[in-house]
Structures are given as C-alpha cells and as structure tokens.
VMD Tcl script that draws the C-alpha trace (Angstrom):
set ca {
  {21.91 62.85 -11.40}
  {20.63 60.02 -9.12}
  {18.27 60.18 -6.58}
  {17.65 57.25 -3.68}
  {14.78 56.08 -1.70}
  {14.11 53.31 0.57}
  {11.43 50.79 -0.45}
  {10.53 47.19 1.55}
  {12.52 45.64 -0.80}
  {15.38 47.51 -0.23}
  {17.14 50.88 -1.59}
  {16.35 52.09 -5.28}
  {18.36 54.50 -6.99}
  {16.91 56.40 -10.02}
  {18.85 58.36 -12.96}
  {17.67 60.89 -14.91}
  {19.54 61.85 -17.88}
  {19.29 63.30 -21.47}
  {20.25 61.24 -24.58}
  {22.60 62.31 -27.23}
  {19.55 63.99 -29.21}
  {18.44 66.13 -26.01}
  {15.70 63.89 -24.75}
  {14.75 63.24 -21.40}
  {15.44 59.86 -19.66}
  {15.39 57.76 -16.91}
  {16.56 54.35 -15.55}
  {16.59 52.94 -12.14}
  {17.54 49.68 -10.31}
  {16.29 48.40 -6.38}
  {17.10 45.70 -4.14}
  {20.26 46.87 -2.58}
  {20.63 46.16 0.80}
  {21.90 49.78 1.92}
  {22.03 53.10 0.42}
  {25.92 52.58 0.21}
  {25.47 49.96 -2.31}
  {23.07 51.77 -4.16}
  {25.04 54.82 -4.46}
  {28.17 53.01 -6.06}
  {25.98 51.19 -8.34}
  {24.39 54.57 -9.39}
  {27.77 55.97 -9.96}
  {28.77 52.83 -11.99}
  {25.71 53.05 -14.26}
  {26.36 56.98 -14.86}
  {29.80 56.02 -16.13}
  {28.45 53.36 -18.15}
  {25.60 56.06 -19.65}
  {28.24 58.47 -20.38}
  {30.36 56.03 -22.08}
  {27.68 54.74 -24.48}
  {26.52 58.17 -25.47}
  {30.24 59.18 -26.18}
  {30.94 55.88 -28.19}
  {27.85 56.10 -30.31}
  {28.78 59.78 -31.13}
  {32.03 58.73 -32.26}
  {30.76 55.95 -34.38}
  {32.81 55.43 -37.95}
  {30.66 54.72 -40.84}
  {31.75 51.24 -41.21}
  {31.39 49.99 -37.50}
  {27.72 51.42 -37.37}
  {26.63 49.84 -40.51}
  {27.79 46.87 -39.31}
  {26.22 46.69 -35.99}
  {22.74 48.25 -37.60}
  {22.99 45.26 -40.29}
  {23.92 42.66 -37.41}
  {21.13 44.16 -35.03}
  {18.15 44.97 -37.81}
  {18.96 42.81 -40.39}
  {20.75 39.49 -39.99}
  {17.62 37.97 -37.61}
  {15.07 38.25 -40.17}
  {16.86 37.53 -43.91}
  {18.07 34.47 -45.55}
  {21.70 33.43 -45.20}
  {21.94 34.28 -48.94}
  {20.41 37.98 -48.44}
  {22.84 38.34 -45.76}
  {25.66 37.36 -47.64}
  {24.70 40.32 -49.91}
  {25.09 42.74 -47.03}
  {28.28 41.50 -46.10}
  {29.43 41.87 -49.58}
  {28.72 45.60 -49.49}
  {30.97 46.15 -46.06}
  {34.41 46.23 -47.95}
  {33.04 48.81 -50.48}
  {31.46 50.59 -47.47}
  {35.08 50.79 -45.68}
  {36.81 51.67 -48.76}
  {34.85 54.45 -49.80}
  {34.43 56.04 -45.84}
  {37.79 54.89 -44.17}
  {37.57 55.54 -40.55}
  {35.46 58.63 -41.12}
  {32.76 59.39 -38.49}
  {29.32 59.57 -39.00}
  {28.55 62.99 -37.65}
  {31.70 64.22 -40.13}
  {29.61 63.24 -43.06}
  {27.84 65.76 -45.00}
  {25.26 65.15 -47.82}
  {27.81 66.59 -50.31}
  {30.56 64.42 -49.17}
  {28.09 61.46 -49.46}
  {26.99 62.26 -52.86}
  {31.02 62.48 -54.20}
  {31.20 58.97 -52.77}
  {28.09 57.83 -54.89}
  {29.95 59.75 -57.99}
  {33.03 57.85 -57.63}
  {30.96 54.52 -56.99}
  {29.06 55.29 -60.28}
  {32.22 55.10 -62.51}
  {32.74 51.25 -61.10}
  {29.95 49.70 -60.66}
  {26.14 48.85 -62.35}
  {22.82 50.26 -61.09}
  {22.02 47.27 -58.97}
  {25.53 47.31 -57.00}
  {25.01 51.22 -56.22}
  {21.66 50.56 -55.41}
  {22.56 48.11 -52.93}
  {24.91 50.09 -51.41}
  {23.04 53.35 -50.92}
  {20.08 51.35 -49.25}
  {22.38 49.83 -46.83}
  {23.75 53.41 -45.89}
  {20.54 55.18 -45.89}
  {18.96 52.29 -43.62}
  {21.61 52.88 -41.28}
  {21.93 56.28 -41.15}
  {17.98 56.37 -40.13}
  {18.96 54.27 -37.31}
  {21.51 56.79 -36.54}
  {19.14 59.47 -36.51}
  {16.97 57.55 -34.15}
  {20.21 57.19 -31.86}
  {20.95 60.91 -31.79}
  {24.13 60.35 -33.44}
  {23.21 62.75 -36.28}
  {20.30 65.23 -36.55}
  {19.39 64.36 -40.34}
  {20.02 61.58 -42.50}
  {22.82 62.41 -44.94}
  {21.87 59.75 -47.44}
  {18.18 61.37 -47.98}
  {18.11 63.16 -51.55}
  {21.43 61.65 -52.99}
  {21.47 60.71 -56.74}
  {22.18 57.02 -57.53}
  {22.97 56.58 -60.76}
  {25.44 54.59 -62.27}
  {27.79 55.46 -65.12}
  {28.72 52.07 -66.25}
  {26.94 50.15 -68.78}
  {24.98 47.83 -67.82}
  {24.10 44.26 -69.40}
  {22.50 44.76 -72.60}
  {18.51 44.81 -72.63}
  {18.59 42.22 -75.76}
  {20.53 39.94 -73.30}
  {17.97 39.87 -70.45}
  {15.08 38.76 -72.59}
  {14.79 36.21 -75.38}
  {12.80 36.55 -78.72}
  {9.37 34.94 -79.08}
  {10.83 32.39 -81.42}
  {13.82 31.82 -79.40}
  {11.77 31.57 -76.43}
  {9.20 29.00 -77.78}
  {12.18 26.86 -79.39}
  {14.20 26.91 -76.14}
  {10.89 25.15 -74.53}
  {10.54 22.73 -76.96}
  {14.36 21.70 -76.96}
  {14.19 21.80 -73.03}
  {11.41 19.06 -72.77}
  {13.26 16.74 -75.42}
  {16.27 17.08 -72.83}
  {14.39 17.34 -69.54}
  {16.44 13.68 -68.59}
  {18.81 16.09 -67.56}
  {17.95 18.48 -64.32}
  {19.68 21.27 -65.95}
  {17.45 21.32 -68.76}
  {14.12 20.37 -66.41}
  {14.65 23.39 -63.90}
  {15.07 25.69 -66.97}
  {12.00 24.47 -68.48}
  {10.07 25.21 -65.21}
  {11.58 28.74 -65.27}
  {10.42 29.20 -68.84}
  {6.87 28.32 -67.98}
  {6.30 29.85 -64.71}
  {8.74 32.77 -64.56}
  {9.91 31.32 -61.05}
  {13.31 32.51 -59.57}
  {15.64 29.85 -59.62}
  {15.97 29.59 -55.91}
  {12.10 28.87 -56.14}
  {12.13 26.40 -58.57}
  {15.32 24.36 -57.06}
  {12.86 24.37 -53.77}
  {10.06 22.17 -55.32}
  {9.18 19.32 -53.84}
  {6.50 16.71 -55.18}
  {3.90 17.66 -53.12}
  {3.96 21.39 -54.22}
  {2.45 20.36 -57.74}
  {-1.37 20.42 -57.65}
  {-2.05 17.86 -60.20}
  {-5.59 18.17 -59.96}
  {-6.38 21.78 -60.66}
  {-2.75 22.51 -62.65}
  {-0.91 24.86 -59.84}
  {2.27 25.00 -58.79}
  {2.54 25.92 -54.88}
  {5.66 28.19 -54.45}
  {6.16 28.55 -50.21}
  {10.05 28.30 -50.09}
  {13.24 28.84 -51.82}
  {16.64 26.54 -51.60}
  {19.72 28.48 -50.60}
  {22.05 26.53 -53.13}
  {24.85 29.11 -52.76}
  {25.31 29.33 -48.99}
  {23.45 26.62 -46.32}
  {22.17 24.03 -49.12}
  {18.75 24.06 -47.00}
  {15.42 25.18 -47.77}
  {14.63 28.73 -46.94}
  {11.84 31.26 -46.98}
  {10.73 33.21 -50.04}
  {12.26 36.41 -51.22}
  {9.05 38.30 -49.59}
  {5.69 37.89 -48.57}
  {4.21 38.10 -52.00}
  {6.23 35.72 -53.20}
  {4.02 32.91 -51.69}
  {2.02 32.38 -54.47}
  {0.11 29.56 -56.77}
  {1.21 29.58 -60.60}
  {-1.11 28.40 -62.73}
  {0.15 25.95 -65.66}
  {-1.12 23.95 -68.71}
  {-2.08 20.25 -68.68}
  {1.03 19.84 -70.93}
  {3.31 21.09 -68.19}
  {1.92 19.22 -65.50}
  {1.96 16.11 -67.95}
  {5.86 16.87 -68.26}
  {6.34 17.20 -65.01}
  {4.87 14.00 -63.90}
  {6.88 12.33 -66.67}
  {10.09 13.74 -65.09}
  {9.01 12.26 -61.50}
  {8.00 8.93 -63.06}
  {11.44 8.26 -64.90}
  {14.28 10.66 -63.96}
  {13.51 11.93 -60.38}
  {16.64 11.60 -58.39}
  {15.72 10.46 -54.59}
  {17.57 13.26 -52.10}
  {17.57 14.02 -48.54}
  {15.32 17.14 -49.21}
  {13.09 15.32 -51.47}
  {13.79 17.97 -54.00}
  {12.25 17.95 -57.70}
  {15.15 19.61 -59.38}
  {18.02 17.81 -57.40}
  {21.31 17.15 -59.47}
  {22.04 20.49 -61.16}
  {23.18 23.80 -60.41}
  {22.54 27.46 -61.45}
  {25.60 27.45 -63.67}
  {24.60 24.06 -65.30}
  {21.46 25.29 -66.27}
  {22.67 28.84 -67.30}
  {25.24 26.80 -69.80}
  {22.15 24.54 -70.95}
  {20.32 27.93 -71.64}
  {23.35 29.41 -73.70}
  {24.02 26.27 -75.47}
  {20.35 26.14 -77.01}
  {20.23 29.87 -77.70}
  {23.81 30.82 -78.49}
  {23.57 34.00 -76.56}
  {24.57 35.42 -73.08}
  {21.11 34.54 -71.32}
  {20.69 32.73 -68.00}
  {17.46 31.80 -65.97}
  {16.49 35.18 -64.86}
  {16.31 35.74 -68.79}
  {13.71 33.18 -69.11}
  {11.79 34.56 -66.27}
  {12.10 38.30 -67.52}
  {10.76 36.50 -70.89}
  {8.00 34.67 -69.23}
  {6.86 37.90 -68.03}
  {7.25 39.98 -71.09}
  {5.62 37.65 -73.34}
  {2.53 37.31 -71.14}
  {2.38 41.15 -70.90}
  {2.46 40.85 -75.08}
  {-0.20 38.56 -75.05}
  {-2.63 41.19 -73.30}
  {-2.27 39.74 -69.60}
  {-2.52 42.76 -67.31}
  {0.20 44.40 -65.29}
  {-1.38 43.43 -61.91}
  {-1.73 39.68 -62.50}
  {1.54 39.70 -63.81}
  {3.17 41.18 -60.84}
  {1.49 38.73 -58.72}
  {2.67 35.70 -61.04}
  {6.25 36.90 -60.38}
  {6.12 37.46 -56.89}
  {6.97 40.90 -56.81}
  {6.48 43.01 -53.83}
  {4.56 45.87 -55.40}
  {3.37 46.68 -58.56}
  {6.24 49.20 -58.92}
  {8.56 46.87 -59.43}
  {7.19 45.28 -62.23}
  {6.27 48.46 -64.09}
  {10.14 49.53 -63.42}
  {11.60 45.97 -65.14}
  {9.11 45.68 -67.89}
  {8.67 49.51 -68.85}
  {10.41 49.14 -72.31}
  {7.77 45.96 -72.79}
  {4.77 48.40 -71.94}
  {6.19 51.22 -74.32}
  {6.18 48.81 -77.06}
  {2.69 48.00 -76.50}
  {1.35 51.56 -76.60}
  {0.58 52.05 -80.40}
  {-1.67 48.77 -80.16}
  {-3.54 49.98 -76.92}
  {-3.79 53.38 -78.47}
  {-6.00 51.74 -81.24}
  {-7.72 49.91 -78.84}
  {-8.56 52.82 -76.95}
  {-10.07 54.68 -80.32}
  {-12.17 51.39 -80.92}
  {-13.71 51.47 -77.72}
  {-14.94 54.80 -77.80}
  {-15.83 54.83 -81.50}
  {-18.44 52.10 -80.74}
  {-20.05 54.29 -77.93}
  {-23.40 55.74 -78.88}
  {-23.79 58.86 -77.19}
  {-27.59 59.22 -78.80}
  {-27.37 61.70 -81.47}
}
mol new
graphics top color blue
foreach p $ca { graphics top sphere $p radius 0.5 }
foreach p [lrange $ca 0 end-1] q [lrange $ca 1 end] { graphics top cylinder $p $q radius 0.2 }
display resetview
C-alpha cells in the first residue's frame, strides 16, 4: 500500500511491501509536481512489483540458471571459462525441460543426477552440479524456494573415466620425453611441451609467456597471465589468484629457453614466446614420443607426481601448480601419496627409534 507526502522538492510516494520470502521491504520516489502524478506512478510501481515477484516465482530452471550465470559469473570470468558454462545449458534444458524451480524436489534432482551418471564422466557431472547448486543458492536468496534442492545430492559418475595410466608418465618415459623435446625444440610444439614438463604449468599459462616473464638472473618463470587459445586469442587472467606464482627452474632449463629465444623465437603481435603452435599440435608431439594417449596435462600431472616422489612436500607442490587450495592437490595426487606410505612408515619408525628418552 502506498503512502504520500508533500516535500519542498515535490510529492513523494512510499510503498511498503513483502517479497516472496515474506521479508518486509520498501521503495520510494520523490519530485512529482502533484499528488495525482505521484499516485499514478505509485500504482505503476506496485503493478511492476507484483509482476516481478510473480515472474520470479514462476521461473524455470533453465531460464533462471542462464540469468544467474550472466549476472554472477560472466562479468568475472574469462571467455574460456564462460564457454564451459554455456556448454552446460543444453544439458540443463534437456534434463529439466520447462520445469519450474519451485516444483523440483531433492529426490527429483537426484534422479536427474543418476541419469547423467550413466552418460557423463565425473568432471562433467561436477560442473553440472556446481552450476545448478550455485544458481539455486541464489534462488533461495530471491525467495523463489526456501531450501536448495541441490544440497546433499550424490554426484558420482558411473561412466569409466580416463585410465589412471594415461594421466601420468612413468619416470623413464618422463625423463626421456624431456630429452627428446630438448633435441627438437626448434619446433614450438616440442618447446612448449618441454616447458610444461619441467614447470607443471597449464597449457594456457605456458602459451601466455612473454620474454619478460623469464627471470634469467634468479632462475624463475613468472606466471601472471594466460593466453585464451580457444576463444578470444588474447591474453586473459590466470585461473585463480593462487595461479599467479613464480616457478623455480634449473640453470639448464634457462639455458634452453635462452637458446630458443635466440634461435627459434618468431616475432608476433603479442610477443608470445610459444607462438606458432597449438594445444593439439603439442599433444600430438607428446604422443609421437611416448607412443601413448598422454597429453600436455599428463605432463603437468607427471611433474607434480615426480616432485612428490622425490620428497617435495605437498604444500610446496600445490603452490607450484597454482592450485586454489591444498584439498585439490590431495584429491588429484592421492594415488601418489598412497604409494609413498610404506616409505614414510619406515621414515617415521627411524625418526622415533633415534630419540633417546634417557633410561
């Protein structure tokens, strides 16, 4: 219901109402020449409020998720990351159709996930669930639903994931690849794979390196940006704040980098060191050398696994990889940690066996 008052600046209307969750709110506007003008404007405002509330209450899952993604995600993420959101839209629409948010129960949502589990790998399911859960959290704030139906859902794929053996190289394969890549670094596809193998960088990070990112004095490579090779073909931000980092490398690595810059570097508009190759070309080079279905990301995994095997602590490895938090590192390299258990058990025994408790 609107109320009115006359001010020095003209008439003002004030509307007190309750939103879809029952929370008391108010809106006002001033500066009308007459009370009649203020009354007409107030009636239109009340009508718009009712329409807005009704539209929200009747939102379909797909329409709301698209709106949420555009408002809360698109302005704050890279073009490539946004692409992963849009790739989810057809799946969401296929599974929910025109169903309204208010009609979805936790049980119904679990059935949707169970169906997806037969079709998609775990990574795809995680992205689907993350998007739905985030959007529905916003729907709760908007008062469309009282609780998030995605909370507590079981997200577990039944589809066989990529074989563990294809995610990592054996030590002999890894060291041999580094050797072969050095011998063929006149080809950018081999050079970028070499950099990933000895630094654990993501492909987009290595692809975004410029000459001034190499600290030849102190032997560090500075990761401070990425190259969006699949969408904009421009520089973009790192995956997260923790991905901005310095990676220590050996003098030998820096010597190879300097040799490449002096002999094989191709001038280009963005001054990118690894200009002239692609993710696909680099992956083919790796497969050519190893004879197996491994990729640039396999080199990143192997780099981390090799450091863990050599005794580098997990916190350091996590920071070298640019992981957002340690939990990600623990999850990805759990197999490596398990394989070191026997070795660490013996070290634990040795540590305490050398303590002299005095008598």
